[in-house]
C-alpha positions as CSV (number, residue, x, y, z in Angstrom):
1,X,34.2,86.7,108.1
2,X,32.0,89.8,108.5
3,X,30.1,91.1,105.5
4,X,28.3,94.4,105.3
5,X,24.6,93.9,105.0
6,X,22.3,96.7,103.8
7,X,18.8,96.5,105.2
8,X,16.1,98.6,103.6
9,X,12.5,99.2,105.0
10,X,9.8,99.1,102.3
11,X,6.1,100.0,102.7
12,X,5.2,96.5,103.9
13,X,8.4,94.5,104.3
14,X,12.2,94.6,104.8
15,X,14.8,93.7,102.2
16,X,18.5,93.0,102.7
17,X,21.5,92.5,100.4
18,X,25.2,92.0,100.7
19,X,27.3,94.3,98.4
20,X,30.3,91.9,98.4
21,X,28.2,88.9,97.5
22,X,26.2,89.8,94.3
23,X,22.8,88.0,94.3
24,X,22.8,87.3,98.0
25,X,19.4,88.8,99.1
26,X,16.6,88.3,101.6
27,X,13.1,89.7,102.2
28,X,10.8,89.4,105.2
29,X,8.0,91.1,107.1
30,X,10.2,92.2,110.0
31,X,13.7,93.5,110.5
32,X,14.5,90.7,112.9
33,X,13.4,88.1,110.4
34,X,15.3,89.6,107.5
35,X,18.4,89.7,109.6
36,X,18.1,86.0,110.3
37,X,17.3,85.2,106.7
38,X,20.2,87.2,105.3
39,X,22.6,85.4,107.7
40,X,21.3,82.1,106.4
41,X,21.6,83.4,102.8
42,X,25.2,84.4,103.3
43,X,26.1,80.9,104.6
44,X,24.2,79.2,101.8
45,X,25.8,81.5,99.2
46,X,29.4,80.9,100.4
47,X,28.7,77.2,100.6
48,X,27.6,77.2,97.0
49,X,30.6,79.1,95.8
50,X,32.9,76.6,97.6
51,X,31.0,73.6,96.2
52,X,31.5,75.0,92.6
53,X,35.2,75.7,93.2
54,X,34.6,79.5,92.9
55,X,36.5,82.0,95.1
56,X,34.7,83.4,98.1
57,X,34.9,87.2,97.9
58,X,36.7,88.9,100.6
59,X,34.6,91.5,102.5
60,X,35.5,94.9,101.1
61,X,32.5,97.1,101.7
62,X,32.2,99.5,104.5
63,X,29.6,102.0,105.6
64,X,29.3,105.5,107.0
65,X,26.6,107.7,108.1
66,X,27.0,111.2,106.7
67,X,25.1,114.1,108.2
68,X,23.8,116.6,105.8
69,X,22.6,120.1,106.9
70,X,19.7,121.9,105.5
71,X,20.5,124.0,102.4
């Protein structure tokens, strides 16, 4: 499965979350590290859902880059 991951750069770190997996988040000092941590978080999150007999959400989110002109 492929889930959309949103990565945001803060003042001193990076954060990541998965819209289709509420509560699945990661934070790190570098983008490379947050990418690795969110991948691990997704695997752990799905494993926990399965262990508790809960359904694994189907990936539904998508993304787009929208260009906005100056007003």
